[in-house]
TORTOR-257184 format. One record per atom (N, C-alpha, C, O): z, x, y; residue in one letter. Coordinates in steps of 0.2 Angstrom, whole numbers, plus 2048, in hexadecimal, padded with zeros to 3 digits. Atoms other than C-alpha are relative to their C-alpha. Layout:
BEGIN
ZXYA;...
This chain:
BEGIN
7FA7FF7FCM;7C7930775M;7FF7FD807M;8027FA80AM;8018007F9K;7BE931785K;8017F7802K;8047F4806K;8028057FEI;7B7920784I;8077FA7FEI;8067F5801I;7F9804800M;7CA91777EM;804802807M;8097FE809M;7FE7FE7FAK;7CF92078DK;7FE7FD805K;8027FB80AK;8068047F9K;7C2918799K;8037FB800K;8077F8805K;7FF809803I;7C690678FI;807800802I;8087FB805I;7F88037FEA;7D9907793A;801803808A;80680280BA;8028007F6T;7D490D7A7T;8007FB800T;8047F7801T;8038067FCI;7C98FF7A8I;8057FA7FFI;8057F6803I;7FA807800L;7D88F27A0L;805801803L;8097FD804L;7FA7FE7FAT;7E48FB7AAT;7FF7FD808T;8037FA80CT;8068027F9L;7D98F87B9L;8027F77FFL;8067F4802L;801809802F;7D68E67B1F;8057FD802F;8057FA807F;7F88037FDL;7EA8E17B2L;803801806L;8077FD809L;7FD8017F8L;7EC8E77C2L;7FF7FA804L;8037F7808L;8038037F8I;7E08DE7CCI;8027F87FCI;8037F3800I;7FE808803V;7E48CD7C0V;809801803V;80A7FE808V;7FB8007FEG;7F58D07C3G;8007FF808G;8027F9809G;7FF7FF7FAT;7F48D37D5T;7FE7F8804T;8007F4809T;8078067FET;7E58C37D7T;8067FB7FDT;8047F57FFT;7FE805805A;7F38B97CBA;8097FF804A;80D7FA804A;7FA8017FDC;8048BE7D7C;7FF7FB807C;7FE7FE80CC;7FF8067FAD;8058AE7E4D;803808806D;80680D806D;8007FC7FBD;8058B57F5D;809800806D;80A80380BD;7F88027FDM;8188AE7F8M;8058047FBM;80A8047FDM;7FD800803L;81F8B67EBL;80180A800L;7FC80D801L;7FD7F97FED;82A8C87EDD;7FB8077FCD;7FA8077F6D;8027FC802D;8208D77EDD;7FF806805D;7FA809806D;7FD7FA7FBG;8288E57FAG;8007FB808G;8037FC80DG;7FE8047F8V;8268D8809V;8077FD801V;80B7FC7FCV;7F78037FCT;8368D1811T;8007F77FFT;7FD7F3802T;802808801T;8378C0809T;8097FF802T;80D802804T;7FA8057FET;8458B280CT;8017FA7FCT;7FB7F97FAT;800802804A;84D8A6802A;7FF7F8805A;8057F9808A;8018057FBP;84989580DP;8077FB7FEP;8067F87F8P;7FC805801K;85988980EK;8007F9800K;8027F6805K;8048077FDL;85187680DL;80A7FB7FFL;80E7FB7FAL;7FE8057FFS;85C869811S;7FF7F9802S;7FE7F7807S;802804802L;85A85A80BL;8057F9804L;80B7F8804L;7FE8057FCV;85C84A816V;7FD7F87FDV;7F77F67FCV;802804806Y;85F83A80CY;7FE7F8804Y;7FD7F880AY;8038087FEP;85A826810P;8087FD802P;80C7FE7FEP;7FB8037FED;86881D819D;8037FC7F7D;8007F77F5D;7FC804805G;874818809G;7FF8037FAG;8038027F6G;8027FB806M;86C8237FCM;804807800M;80380C7FCM;7FD7FA800E;879831800E;8028017F9E;8017FC7F6E;7FC800807G;8828377EEG;7FB7FF7FCG;7FC7FA7F9G;8057FF805L;8718397E4L;8028057FDL;8058097FFL;8007FA806V;8708447D5V;7FA802801V;7F67FD801V;8067FE801I;86184E7D5I;7FF8027F8I;8018077F5I;8027FF808E;85984D7C2E;7FB805800E;7FB8097FCE;8077FC800S;8498567C6S;7FD801808S;7FE7FE80DS;8027FE7F9E;84185D7D5E;7F9804800E;7F78067FAE;8097FA800R;82E8667D9R;802800809R;8047FB80DR;8037FF7FBI;82D86E7E9I;7F9806800I;7F880B7FCI;8097FF7FEE;8198737F0E;803803804E;807800807E;8027FC7FBV;8198817FBV;7FB803803V;7F8807800V;8077FD7FEK;809884806K;802805805K;806804809K;8037FB7FBN;80689680FN;7FA7FD804N;7F57FD801N;8048067FBI;7FE88C820I;7FD807800I;7F7806802I;8047FB7FES;7F789F821S;7F98027FCS;7F38037FES;804800807T;7EF8A080ET;7FB7FB7FFT;7F57FB7FDT;802806804G;7EE89080AG;8018007FAG;7FD7FC7F7G;7FE800807R;7F58937FAR;8077FF800R;80B802803R;7FA805803S;80388A7F1S;8058027FAS;8028057F6S;7FC7FC806I;81188E7E4I;8047F9802I;8057F7807I;7FC802804I;81B8827DCI;8088007FCI;8088037F7I;7FB800801Y;82E8817D8Y;8037FB7FDY;8057F6801Y;7FB807802T;8388767CET;80A800802T;80E7FD800T;7F97FF800D;84887D7D5D;802802806D;801808806D;8027FD7F9Q;84C87F7E8Q;802807802Q;80080B806Q;7FD7FD800D;85888A7E4D;7FC8087FCD;7FF80D7FBD;8027FD802D;84A8957DDD;7FB803804D;7F8808803D;8087FE7FCI;83E8977EBI;800808804I;80580C803I;8017F67FDE;83A8A97F3E;7FA801802E;7F68017FEE;8068017FEL;82E8AA800L;7FF806807L;80380780CL;8037FB7F9R;8258B780DR;8047FA808R;8057F580BR;8008047F9L;8298B381EL;7FB7FE802L;7F6800801L;8088017FFG;81C8A9825G;8027F8802G;8077F6804G;8008067FCL;81789882BL;7FC7FA7F8L;7F77FB7F5L;800804806Y;81888A81DY;8007F6800Y;8027F2804Y;800808800D;815877819D;8057FE7F6D;8058027F1D;7FA7FF805I;82387280BI;8007F97FFI;7FF7F6804I;801808803S;822861800S;8058017FBS;8068067F7S;7F8800806Y;83285D7F6Y;7FE7F67FDY;7FD7F1801Y;800803802E;83184F7E9E;8067FE7F7E;8038007F2E;7FD800803A;83F84B7DDA;8037F97FDA;8047F4800A;7FC807803E;84783E7D1E;808801801E;80C806800E;7F88007FFM;8598397D4M;8017FC7FDM;7FE7F77FCM;7FB8077FFT;86782F7D0T;807800800T;80A8047FET;7FA801802Y;8768277D1Y;8048007FBY;8027FE7F5Y;7FB7FF807G;8848297C6G;8017F97FCG;8047F97F7G;800805805N;8828167BFN;7FB7FF7FFN;7FA7F97FFN;8047FC804G;87381E7B9G;7F87FC805G;7F27FD803G;8088027FFD;8648157C6D;7FE805804D;801809808D;8037F97FFR;85881F7C8R;7FA7FE808R;7F87F980BR;8027FF7FAY;84E8247D9Y;7F9804802Y;7FB80A801Y;8057FC7FDH;83D82C7DFH;800803806H;8007FF80BH;7FF7FF7F9L;83F8367EEL;7F9804802L;7F58067FEL;8087FC7FFI;83083F7F7I;802803809I;8057FF80DI;7FF8007F7G;83184880BG;7FA806800G;7F78077FBG;8057FD7FFY;826853813Y;802803806Y;80280080BY;7FE8007FAQ;82A860820Q;7F9807802Q;7F980D800Q;8037FD800P;81B869827P;801807805P;807807807P;7FE7FC7FDS;819879831S;805803802S;807803807S;7FA7FD801V;82888382CV;801806802V;7FF80A7FEV;8017F9800T;82A892833T;8068057FET;80A806803T;7FC7FD800L;83589F82AL;801809800L;7FD80E7FEL;8027FA7FFT;83B8AE830T;8088037FDT;80B8017F8T;7F87FD803P;84C8BA82CP;8047FD805P;80A7FF803P;7FA8027FFT;8568B1837T;7FD7F7801T;8007F4805T;801809800S;84F89F835S;7FC7FD7F9S;7F67FE7F8S;802801809R;84D898823R;8037F97FDR;8047F67F8R;7FC807802D;857887824D;7F87FA7FFD;7F37FA803D;806808801V;84A876820V;8037FB7FEV;8057F97F8V;7FE808803S;84E865822S;7FB7FE7FFS;7F6801802S;805805805I;84485A818I;8037F8801I;8087F67FEI;7FF806803Q;84584881BQ;7FD7FC7FAQ;7F77FD7F8Q;804802807L;84383F80BL;8017F8800L;8067F5803L;802806801Y;83D82D808Y;7FF7FE7FAY;7FB8017F7Y;800803804Q;83F8227F9Q;7F97FE7FFQ;7F57FD803Q;806804805T;83181C7EET;7FE8007FAT;8028047F6T;7FE804807V;82C8167DFV;7FA8047FDV;7F6807801V;8037FB804D;82281F7D2D;7F87FB7FED;7F67F87F8D;808804801N;8108167D4N;7FB803800N;7FA805806N;8057FE800D;80181C7CED;7F87FE801D;7F38017FFD;8068017FFD;7F48137D4D;8017FC808D;8067FC80BD;8008017FAF;7EF8097E3F;8087FB803F;80C7F8800F;7FE8067FDI;7F98007F1I;7FF7FD804I;7FB7FF808I;8028037FAI;7F97F27FEI;800805806I;805807809I;7FE7FE7FBQ;7F57FB80CQ;8017FB807Q;8047FD80DQ;8028047F9E;7F27EB819E;7FE7FA7FDE;7FA7FA7F8E;803805801V;7F17DA818V;8017FD807V;8057FE80BV;8028027F8F;7E97D2826F;7FF7F6800F;7FA7F5803F;7FF805803F;7EC7BF821F;8007F8805F;7FF7F2803F;7FF8047FAT;7EE7B7834T;7F87FE803T;7F77F9807T;8078037FCG;7DD7B5839G;7FE80280AG;80280580EG;8027FF7F8T;7D47B684BT;8027FA803T;8047F5801T;8018087FCL;7D27AA85AL;7FA801802L;7F7807803L;8058007FAQ;7C37A5863Q;800802805Q;804806807Q;8017FF7F7S;7BF7A6874S;8057FC803S;8077FE809S;8018087FFS;7C4794876S;80B8007FDS;80F7FB7FES;7FB801801G;7D579986EG;8017FC7F8G;8077FC7F6G;7FF802805N;7D179085EN;7FF8047FAN;7FA8087FBN;7FF7FB805S;7D579884ES;7FA8027FDS;7F57FE7FES;8097FD805Y;7C67A3843Y;8018017F8Y;8078037F7Y;7FE800806V;7C67A2831V;7FB8067FCV;7F58067FEV;8077FC804G;7BD7B0825G;801806801G;7FD80A7FDG;8007F9800D;7C47C182AD;805804800D;807808803D;7F97FE802D;7D27C2822D;7FE8077FAD;7F88077F7D;8037FB803Y;7D37D1819Y;8068047FDY;80B805800Y;7FC7FB800I;7DC7DE80CI;7FF8077FFI;7F98097FDI;8047F7802K;7DB7F080BK;8078047FCK;80D8047FEK;7FD7FE804I;7E27F97FBI;7FE80A802I;7F980C803I;7FD7F87FDY;7E880D7FFY;8018057F9Y;8058037F5Y;7FF7FB805N;7E681C7F1N;805805803N;80280A805N;7FC7FD7FEN;7F78237F6N;8038057FDN;808808800N;7FF7F8807T;7F78317E5T;7FD806806T;7FC80680CT;8017F8800D;7F28437E4D;7F67FF7FDD;7F28037FFD;807801805H;7E183D7DAH;7FE7FA800H;8017F5801H;803807800V;7D38317D8V;8037FC7FCV;8067FB7F6V;7FE808805L;7D88217D5L;7F97FB7FFL;7F67F9804L;805806802Y;7CA8137CEY;7FF7FA800Y;7FF7F87FAY;7FF8077FCA;7C98037D6A;7FE7F97FBA;7FF7F37FBA;802803807D;7C17FE7C5D;8047FC7FFD;80A7FD801D;7FC806803G;7C87EC7BFG;8087FF803G;80C7FD7FFG;7F88027FBL;7D97EC7CDL;7FC7F9802L;7F77F8803L;8018077FES;7DB7DA7D0S;804800807S;808804808S;7FD8027F9I;7E17D37E3I;8017F87FBI;7FD7F47F9I;7FD8067FEV;7EE7C47E1V;8047FD803V;808800805V;7FB8047FAE;7F67B67EBE;8037FB7FCE;8017F87F7E;7FB805807S;8057AC7E3S;8007FB803S;8007FA809S;800808801K;80679C7E0K;8057FC805K;8047F8809K;7FC8017F9F;81779A7E9F;800801804F;7FC806806F;7FE7FD7F7V;81C79B7F9V;807802800V;80B7FF7FDV;7F97FE7FDT;82A7A5802T;8037FB804T;8087FE807T;7FD8047FCT;82E79680CT;8047F87FDT;8077F3800T;7FE807805E;8317897FCE;8048027FCE;8018077F9E;7FB7FC806K;84078E7F1K;8007F97FAK;8037F47FCK;7FD803805Y;83F7847E0Y;8048027F9Y;8038077F6Y;7FC7FE808D;84B7857CFD;7F77FE7FBD;7F67F97F8D;803800806Y;8397887C4Y;8018017F8Y;8048057F5Y;7FC7FF806D;83A7857B3D;7F87FE7FBD;7F47F97FAD;7FE7FD802P;83678D7A9P;800807806P;7FC80880AP;7FD7FC7F9D;83C79C7B5D;7FC8077FDD;80180A7F9D;8027FB802V;8317AC7B1V;7FE807804V;7FA80B802V;8007FB7FBM;8327B67C0M;803807800M;80180B805M;7FC7F9805N;83B7C57B7N;7FA8017FEN;7F7806801N;8047FC803E;82D7C87ADE;7FA7FE804E;7F6803804E;8068037FDA;81F7BF7B7A;7FD7FE807A;8007F9808A;8018047FAM;8177BC7C9M;7FB7F97FFM;7F57FB7FCM;801803802T;8117AA7C8T;7F97FF806T;7FA7FD80BT;8058007FCV;7FE7AB7D1V;7FA7F9801V;7FB7F57FCV;804805800H;7F079E7D6H;7FB802802H;7F77FD803H;8057FB801A;7E27AB7DAA;8018077FEA;80580B800A;7FF7F9803I;7DD7BA7D1I;7F7803803I;7F2800803I;8077FD7FFY;7CD7C47D6Y;7FD8097FDY;80280D7FEY;7FF7F9803T;7C97D47CFT;7F9806802T;7F4804803T;8057FB7FFI;7BE7E47D3I;7FB8027FAI;7FC8057F5I;8027FD806P;7B07E57C8P;7FC8097FEP;7FA80D802P;8017F87FFG;7AB7F67BFG;8007FF7F7G;8027FA7F4G;8007FD806S;7AA7FD7AFS;8068057FES;8088047F9S;7F97FD7FFG;7B980A7B3G;800805805G;806807807G;8007FB7FDK;7B28177BDK;7FC800806K;7FD80580AK;8038007FEE;7A58107C7E;804800809E;80280280EE;7FE7FE7F7H;7B080F7D8H;807804802H;80C802803H;7FC7FC7FFP;7B981D7DAP;803800809P;8007FD80DP;7FD8017FAV;7C781F7EAV;8038067FFV;8088077FAV;7FB7F87FFQ;7CB8317F0Q;8097FF802Q;80A7F9803Q;7FB7FE7FEP;7DD8367F3P;8007FD808P;7FC80180BP;7FE8027FBG;7E282E804G;7F87FD802G;7F5800807G;8048037FCE;7D4822805E;8007F87FDE;8037F67F8E;7FC807801S;7D580F806S;7F77FC7FFS;7F27FF801S;805802800L;7C8801800L;8027FA804L;8087F9805L;7FE8057FCL;7C67F080DL;7FE7FC7FCL;7F87FB7FDL;803807802I;7C47E1802I;8027FA807I;8067FA80CI;8028047FAC;7BF7D380EC;8007F77FEC;7FF7F77F8C;800807800D;7BF7BE80ED;7F87FF800D;7F57FC7FCD;8058017FDT;7AE7BF815T;7FC806804T;7FC80880AT;8037F87FBG;7A37CF818G;7FA7FF803G;7F47FF800G;8038017FBI;79A7CB827I;800806806I;80380B806I;7FD7FE7F9D;79A7D1839D;8017F9803D;7FC7F6805D;7FA8037FDH;7A77C583EH;7FE7FE809H;7FF7F980CH;8008007F9R;7A37C8850R;7FA7FE803R;7F97FE809R;8078057FET;7927BE850T;8037F9802T;8007F6806T;7FF807800A;79D7AD84EA;805800806A;8067FC80AA;7F87FF7FDN;7AD7B4856N;7FF807805N;7FF80D802N;7FF7F97FDP;7AD7C2863P;804803800P;80480A800P;7F77FB805N;7BF7C585FN;8028017FAN;8088037F9N;7FE7FC807S;7BE7CA84DS;7FB8067FFS;7F8807805S;8027FC801F;7B57D7847F;7FB8017FAF;7F87FC7F8F;806802803D;7A67DE83BD;8058037F9D;8098087F8D;8007FF806L;7A97DD82AL;7FC8017FBL;7FE8037F6L;8077FF802S;7977DF824S;8038077FAS;8018087F4S;8007F8804G;79D7F281DG;8058007FBG;8048047F6G;7FD800806A;7AB7EC811A;7FF8037F9A;7F98047F6A;8037FF808D;7AC7F27FFD;8007FA7FBD;7FC7FA7F6D;801803804F;7B07E37F9F;8017F7803F;8047F7809F;7FE8087FDE;7B27CE7FDE;8027FD7F9E;8007FE7F3E;800805803W;7B77C17F5W;7FC7F87FDW;7FF7F37FFW;8058077FFY;7AB7B27F1Y;8027FE7FDY;8048007F8Y;7FF806806D;7AD7A17EAD;7F87FA801D;7F57F9806D;806804800V;79E7967E4V;8057F7802V;8097F47FEV;7FD8057FDS;7A57877EDS;7FD7FA7FBS;7F87FB7F8S;800808802T;7A67737E5T;7FE7FB805T;7FC7F6805T;7FF8057F9Q;7A776D7F5Q;7FB801804Q;7FB807806Q;8058017FBP;7967697FFP;801804807P;7FF80980AP;7FF7FD7F7A;79F76A80FA;804806800A;808807806A;7FA7FA801H;7AA77980BH;7FB8067FDH;7FD8087F8H;8047FB804L;79D786806L;803808803L;803809809L;7FE7F97FDD;7A3799807D;7FB804801D;7F68027FED;8057FA7FDI;7987A880FI;8018057FBI;8068097FAI;8007F9806D;7937B4802D;7FC806806D;7F7804807D;8027FB7FCG;7907C480EG;7FB8037FBG;7FC8037F5G;8067FD804P;77F7CC808P;801809800P;7FF80C7FCP;7FE7F97FET;7857DE80DT;8088037FBT;8098097FAT;7FA7FE805V;7967DE801V;8017FC7F9V;8007F67F7V;7FF804808P;7987DC7EEP;8067FC800P;80B7FD804P;7FC807801N;7A17CE7EAN;8078047FAN;8078097F6N;7FB7FE806L;7B27CF7DEL;8007FA7FBL;7FF7F57FCL;802805806D;7B27C87CED;8067FA802D;80C7FB805D;7F98067FFK;7BB7B77D0K;8047FE7FAK;8017FB7F5K;7FD802808W;7C77B57C1W;8037FB801W;8047F87FBW;7FD806803Y;7CF7A67C5Y;8037FF80AY;80580380EY;7FD8017F9C;7D479D7D7C;8027F9800C;7FF7F77FCC;7FD807800Y;7DD78C7D9Y;7FA7FA805Y;7F97F4804Y;8058057FCT;7D07867E8T;7F77FE7FET;7F48027FCT;806800802Q;7BF77C7E5Q;7FC802805Q;7F6803803Q;8067FE7FAS;7B77817F5S;802809800S;80280D7FBS;8037F9800F;7B97947FBF;80B802803F;80F7FF806F;7FB7FE801F;7CA79F7FAF;801804808F;7FD80680CF;8007F97F9M;7D47A880BM;8097FF800M;80D7FA7FFM;7F97FC801L;7E47B080CL;8057FB804L;8027F9809L;7FD8067FCH;7F27A3811H;801806808H;80380C808H;8017FE7F9N;7F07A6825N;808800804N;80880180AN;7FB8007FBR;8037A4829R;8058077FBR;80A80A7FDR;7FB7FB806G;80B7B1819G;8047FC7FEG;80A7FC7FFG;7F6803805F;8177A680FF;7FC8027F7F;7FC7FF7F2F;8017FD806K;80E7AF801K;7FF8077FDK;7FC80B800K;7FF7F8802A;8107C07F6A;7F78017FCA;7F37FD7FAA;8077FF801W;8007C87F2W;8018097FCW;80680D7FDW;7FE7FE806A;7FE7D47E4A;7FA8057FDA;7F48037FBA;8057FD806L;7F47E27DBL;8018017F8L;8068037F6L;7FF800805A;7F27E17CBA;7FA8057FBA;7F58067FDA;8027FC806R;7EB7EC7BAR;8007FA7FAR;8067F97F9R;7FF805803I;7E67DC7AEI;7FF8057F8I;7FA8077F7I;8027FC806P;7E67E679DP;7FA7FB7FBP;7F77FE7F7P;802803805I;7DC7D8794I;7F97FE804I;7F7801809I;8078017FBD;7CA7CE798D;8027F9805D;8077F5804D;7FF8067FBK;7CA7C07A4K;8007FA7FAK;8057F77FBK;7FF805804D;7C87B3795D;8078007FDD;80B7FC7FED;7F97FF802Q;7D77B978CQ;805800806Q;80A7FF804Q;7FB8017FAY;7E17B979CY;7FF7F8800Y;8047F67FEY;8018067FDL;7DC7A77A1L;8047FA7F9L;8067F57F9L;7FF804804A;7DF7A2790A;8078017FBA;8097FD7F7A;7F97FF801N;7F17AA78CN;8057FE806N;80B7FC804N;7F98007FCY;7FA7A979CY;7FF7F9805Y;8017FA80BY;7FE8077FCL;7F87967A3L;808801801L;80B8057FEL;7FA8007FFY;8097947AAY;8017F8803Y;7FE7F5808Y;7FF8087FER;8107807AAR;808801801R;80C8047FDR;7F88027FBY;82277D7B4Y;8007FC802Y;7FB7F8802Y;7FD8067FEN;82B7707B9N;805802804N;809806802N;7FB7FF7FCY;83776F7C9Y;7FF7F9803Y;7FA7F6804Y;7FF8057FBT;83F7627D4T;801800808T;80680280BT;7FE8017F9M;83B75D7E5M;8037FC802M;8047F87FEM;7FC8047FFV;8477567F0V;7FD800808V;7FD80480DV;8018017F8L;84174E7FFL;8037F7803L;8067F2800L;7FC8067FDP;84773F80BP;7FF7FA7FCP;8037F57FEP;805807800A;83D732802A;8058017F7A;8077FD7F3A;7FC803809G;8467357F0G;7FF8097FDG;7FF80E801G;8017FB805T;8447437E4T;7FB8017FAT;7FC7FD7F5T;807803803F;8347467DAF;8018087FAF;80480E7FAF;7FE7F8804P;8337517CAP;7FB802800P;7F97FF805P;8077FD7FEM;82375B7CBM;7FE8077F8M;80280B7F5M;7FF7FC804S;81B7657BDS;7F8802800S;7F47FE7FES;8077FF7FCQ;8097717C2Q;8018067F9Q;8048067F3Q;8057FA805T;8017807BAT;7FE805804T;7FB801808T;8007FD7FFA;7FE7907C1A;7FD8067FAA;7FA8047F5A;8037F9805Y;7FA7A37B7Y;805805802Y;805806808Y;7FA7F97FFK;8087B07B4K;7FC805801K;7F68057FFK;8057F97FFL;8037C17B9L;8068047FCL;80A806800L;7F77FC801P;8137CC7AEP;800806804P;7FC80A807P;8007FA7FAN;8197D87B9N;7FE807801N;7FB80B806N;8037F8803A;8167E87AEA;7F8800803A;7F7805806A;8067FF7FDW;8037E57B4W;7FE800808W;7F980080BW;7FF8027F8I;8087E37C6I;801808803I;80680B802I;7FE7FB7FDV;8057F47D0V;802801807V;803807808V;7FD8017FBD;80A7EF7E0D;8017F7803D;7FE7F2801D;7FE8087FDA;80F7DF7EAA;804801806A;808806808A;8008027F8V;8137D97FCV;8027FA7FFV;7FF7F67FCV;7FF8067FFN;81D7CA800N;8037FF807N;80880380AN;8038027F8C;81A7C2812C;8057F8801C;8067F47FDC;7FD8077FCS;8247B481BS;8037FE805S;802803809S;7FF8017FAV;82B7AD82AV;8087FF7FEV;80A7FC7F9V;7F9800802A;83F7B182DA;8007F8802A;8057F57FFA;7FE806800S;83F79E833S;8007FB7FBS;8047F67FAS;7FF803807N;83C798824N;7FE8037F8N;7FC8007F3N;7FE7FD805R;83D7A4818R;8067FE7FAR;80C7FE7FBR;7FB800804A;8457A0808A;8018027F9A;8047FF7F4A;7FF7FC807W;8427AC7F9W;7F98047FFW;7F5802803W;8057FC801N;8357B87F4N;7FE7FE7F7N;8017FD7F2N;804805808V;82A7B27E6V;7FD8057FCV;7F78057FAV;8027F9806T;8297C37DCT;808804800T;80D804804T;7F97FD804S;8377CB7D1S;802807805S;7FE80C807S;7FD7F97FDP;8417D87DBP;7FC808800P;7FC80E803P;8027FA804E;8397E37CFE;7FA803803E;7F9809804E;8087FF7FCL;8277E37D9L;8047FF809L;80380480CL;7FE8017FBD;82F7DF7EAD;8077FE804D;8087F8806D;7FC8037FDR;8407E07F2R;8027FD808R;8087FD80AR;8008017F9G;83C7DC803G;7FB7FC802G;7F67FA7FEG;8048057FEW;8317D080FW;7FB803808W;7FE80880AW;8057FE7FBA;8227D481EA;8007FA802A;8027F67FEA;8038037FBH;81B7C982BH;7FD801806H;7FD80680AH;8038007FAC;8127C4838C;8027F9805C;7FF7F4803C;7FC8047FEG;81A7B9843G;808800800G;80B8057FFG;7F7800800E;82D7B3846E;8017F97FEE;8057F77FAE;7FE806803I;82B7A2842I;7F87FD7FDI;7F38007FDI;805802803D;81F795839D;7FB7FE806D;7FC7FC80CD;8068037F9K;80E792843K;800803807K;7FE80080CK;8007FB7FAD;8127A084FD;7F9801802D;7F58007FED;8047FF7FER;8077A285BR;7FE805802R;7F9806806R;8017F87FDN;8087B485EN;7FD8037FAN;7FB8097FAN;8007FB805R;8047B684BR;7F9805800R;7F880B7FFR;8087FC800F;7EF7B884EF;7FF807803F;80180A808F;8017F77FEF;7E87C984DF;8028047FBF;7FF8077F7F;7FC7FC804H;7F57D0844H;8018027F8H;7FF7FE7F3H;7FE800808S;7F97D8833S;8068037FFS;80A804804S;7FA7FB801V;8077DF829V;7FD8077FCV;7FA8077F7V;8047F9802R;8027F2827R;8078047FER;80C803800R;7F97FD804R;80D7FE81BR;802808806R;7FE80A80AR;7FB7FA7FEK;81780D822K;7FD8047FFK;7FB8057FAK;8037FB802L;81081D825L;808807801L;80C807805L;7FB7FD802L;81D82B81EL;7FD806804L;801807809L;8027F97FFF;81283C822F;7F97FE7FFF;7F77F97FCF;8077FE802V;802842823V;7FF8077FCV;80180C7FFV;8007F9805K;7FF851816K;7F7802800K;7F37FF7FEK;8087FF802N;7EE85C816N;7FC7FC801N;7F67FB7FEN;8068057FDG;7E884D821G;7FF7FA7FBG;7FA7F67FBG;801805803K;7EC841814K;8057FC801K;80B7FE800K;7F98037FEA;7F7833819A;8057FC7FAA;8037F77F6A;7FB802805I;80682F80DI;8047F9803I;8097FA807I;7FC8077FFF;80D81C80FF;8077FE7FBF;8097FF7F5F;7F9801803K;81F81780CK;7FD7FB7FBK;7F97F87FCK;801804804D;81F80E7FBD;8087FF7FBD;80A8037F6D;7FA801804T;8308077F5T;8027FB7FCT;8077FA7F9T;801808803N;82B7F77EFN;8077F9803N;8097F4800N;7FC8037FDN;8377F17FDN;7FB7FE806N;7FA803809N;8048017FAS;82B7E980AS;8047FE806S;8017FD80CS;7FB8027FAS;8387E5815S;7FF80A805S;7FF80B80BS;8007F6800D;8387FC817D;7F98017FFD;7F7802805D;8067FF802D;8287FE811D;7F97FE804D;7F4801803D;8018037FCF;81F7F481DF;8007FF808F;8057FE80CF;8018037FAN;8187F182EN;8027F8803N;7FE7F4801N;804807802S;81A7DE833S;7FE801809S;80080680CS;8038027FAD;8117D6844D;7FB807802D;7FB806808D;8057FD7FEV;8037E5847V;7FC7FF802V;7FA7FA7FEV;808801801V;7F47E484DV;7FC8027FCV;7FD8087F9V;8067FF808A;7E57E383FA;7FE807802A;7FD807808A;8027FC801S;7E07F383CS;7F7801803S;7F4805807S;8057FF7FEE;7CF7EF83DE;7FF7FC807E;7F97FB809E;8018007FAI;7D07E984DI;802804806I;80180480CI;7FF7FA7FCE;7D87F8853E;7FB8067FEE;7FA80A802E;8057FC801L;7CA80384AL;7FA7FF804L;7F8804808L;8048047FDQ;7BD7F9851Q;7FF7FF807Q;7F97FD809Q;7FE8037F9G;7C37F7862G;7FE7F9802G;7FB7F8807G;7FE8077FCT;7C37E4864T;8027FF804T;808800805T;7FD8007FBT;7C47DF873T;8037F6800T;8007F1800T;801808803I;7CE7CD870I;8037FD809I;8077FF80DI;8008047FAS;7CC7C087ES;8047F9802S;8037F5807S;800807801A;7D37B2878A;8097FF800A;80D804800A;7F98047FDS;7E47A987BS;8048027FBS;8018047F6S;7FB801804G;7F47AA873G;8028067FAG;8038057F4G;7FE7FB805T;7F97BB86BT;805805804T;80580480AT;7FB7FD7FBK;8067C7872K;7FF804804K;7FC809801K;8017FF7F9A;8067CD883A;80280B7FFA;800810801A;7FF7F6801T;8107DF87BT;7FC8037FDT;7F88007FAT;8027FB804T;8097EE875T;8018027FAT;8078047F9T;7FA7FF807V;80C7F0862V;7FC8077FEV;7F68097FEV;8047F9802T;80A80185DT;8038027F6T;8098007F5T;8027FE806Y;80880884AY;7FF8077FEY;7FA80A7FFY;8037F8803D;80A819843D;800805808D;7FD80A808D;8047FB7FAG;809820857G;7FA7FD803G;7F97FF808G;8058027FEI;7F8816858I;8017FA805I;8057F6803I;8008067FDT;7F7809867T;7FA7FE801T;7F5801802T;8088037FFP;7EB7FC867P;7FC800803P;7FC803809P;8068017FAV;7DB7F986FV;8037F9807V;8017F780DV;8028067FDN;7E07E9875N;8077FB802N;8077F5801N;7F98047FEP;7F17E287CP;7FD7FA803P;7F97FB808P;8058037FFA;7EC7D087DA;8067FD807A;80B800809A;7FD8027FCT;7F37C488AT;8017F77FFT;7FD7F37FFT;7FD805803P;7FF7B6887P;7FD7F9804P;7FC7F980AP;8018057FES;7FB7A5889S;8057F77FDS;8097F67F8S;7FD806802S;802793889S;7FE7FB7FAS;8027F87F7S;805803803D;7F378A880D;7FF8037F9D;7F98067F9D;7FF7FE804Q;7F579086FQ;8007FD7F9Q;8057FB7F7Q;802803805P;7ED78A85FP;8047FF7FAP;8028057F8P;7FB7FF805K;7FA78884FK;7FC8037FAK;7FF8047F5K;
């Protein structure tokens, strides 16, 4: 009997300890609590949404402990200092669905202060990489001549878990945003027409990317400052696209310190560069079949009519089509003076970004399109992703590698105004000149 009493006593103490440990320090245990009142601030034009489901994560800054609620009316917290994250699935009466997120750090809850305003931002449910930046304009040499080879794309893990870059493809559109034709057959609602596909190698888990980290994928992975002091060092990039040229006069450079992407297809017989005026769309894709299967089954033959002052000319060409369902992110670029359309389905991108206001804008050099920062949560940047590049990207922004590496621009022909990006001021506002290359 004494043994049984001892066991019962030990069991009671154990349950008390477990109960105390399991009880989150935000729950009411006799300490004064309050029910915060969330005030959701919707993006312009999105008022009237109906909340279908929501998730509120509340983190006690003092203890570091978090609790998750699925209904804001259930929140009951001790007085104190909190970070509050909000996300929800919402609908309009017509059935359109939207994913909105918000974040409010350092919220102080007191007996007389419990109102919490949270600005919401529209996002898409993307559980893969996003395009963080496209630097397609290139740099200028001190002479004012354009320099090529230092273009790059940055991709970013905007999720809350590890992503593997193995098998992720980077593509450029065949069609340009400055010329619109009635292509027949029209496949835009089902696929993107591409003429360059480069894929990150790997067996599946060779290239992990942590939340909040990015990969730098460049044209030529060398220290470009050797040839052009106005450029920057790309010898530490994560990957480069490299082409074995069939044109002896136009050979590509294979950076010795940067691994190559797997080349699936490219239209050129020399070497590939990003369109340096930005008249293309770029996308990331997960192609679920191997290279040979893709090239054998997704060739796209199309016809269109070109109307010129000299006459009307029926045209027939080929490219490759990439199903929209395989594309995880896309950005269209153009310039206002020449823009005709987007070359992807609105499902992938409803807007566009740019460097320069007109074709051959002399101020476009050294600039890129960079995704907008929403907020920083636990040291991790959260970028805007609504599948609308007009809203998601900052245009005409000094390239991040110029900022990060402190390049001092001595060439003529760049903007005199200082460009800011997410609170960052570039180190090199340049001096304008009338003697600028095209």
